[in-house]
N, C-alpha and C positions, 0 to 999 in steps of 0.2 A: 504493499499499499504506499501511496506517495506520502501520506501525512504520518507514518509511523513515528519519525523523529519528533515531529510537533506534538503528536499525541503523548509520547513518553515525557517531553519537557513539561507540557502542561499538567500531567498527572503529578510529576515531582513538584512542581511549583505549587499546585493545589495542596500537595501534601504539606509542604513547608508553611503555607499560608494558613492552613487549617480550614480550608473551604472544600466543598465538593465539586468536582468537575462536572460541568453541565452537558458535556458532549460525550457521547459513545465514539469509539473508533470509527465505526460504520457511518455515523451521523457526520462525523468530521470529514470523512473522505468524500461523501455525497456533496456536502456544502463546498468543500474545495473544488471538486470537479464541476459545480455549477458556476464557478468564477469568483467566489468570495475569497479574499486573501488575508482577513483579519479574524483572529479567533480570541476571544477573551482577552483583547489588548495586545495580542501578539500579531505582527505583521509578518507575513511569509512571502517569499518570491514564488515564481511560477513552478519551482520544482518542489514547494512544500518546506523549504528550508527557513527557519525563523531569522528575521532581520532585525527586528526592534521588539522589545517588551515595554509597553506603556503602563504595566500594572505588576511591577516585580514585587517580590516580598518586602516587607518594611523590617529593617534592622534598627532597633533603638527607635529613633524618630525619622530616619532617612530612609528613602527607597533604596534598596539594593540594585542599583542600575547595573552593576557587574554580574548579576545572577545569570543572565543568559549567557554571556560570554564564558563565565566559569562553566556552566553546564556543557557547552559546546566543547571547551578544552577538556573537561573531564570525560565526556563521552568519546571523544576523538583519541585521547590517550588510553582508555579503557579497551577500545576496539583494536587499537594498534598493538597492544600488548597481547589481546587474544589472537590476532592474525600472526603475531611472530611465534606463538607457541604451537601453531599447527604445523 
């Protein structure tokens, strides 16, 4: 599915924020395929990759604007490690 990375990111962000994700994976995929490119404050490109997050978790009193970048970096490193072990 095109929106798998986005869905995983929103699931993790929802867990950190303590809120429930309002989309199922299938709903998100159908919405994306219909042309929508913003989900719960996250803007994605035409490949379903998140570009901006306008609703990141709050740390203290400041929004964690680094949260999306950290998630991408963590995911990339985790997957690279898995590829190297195969």
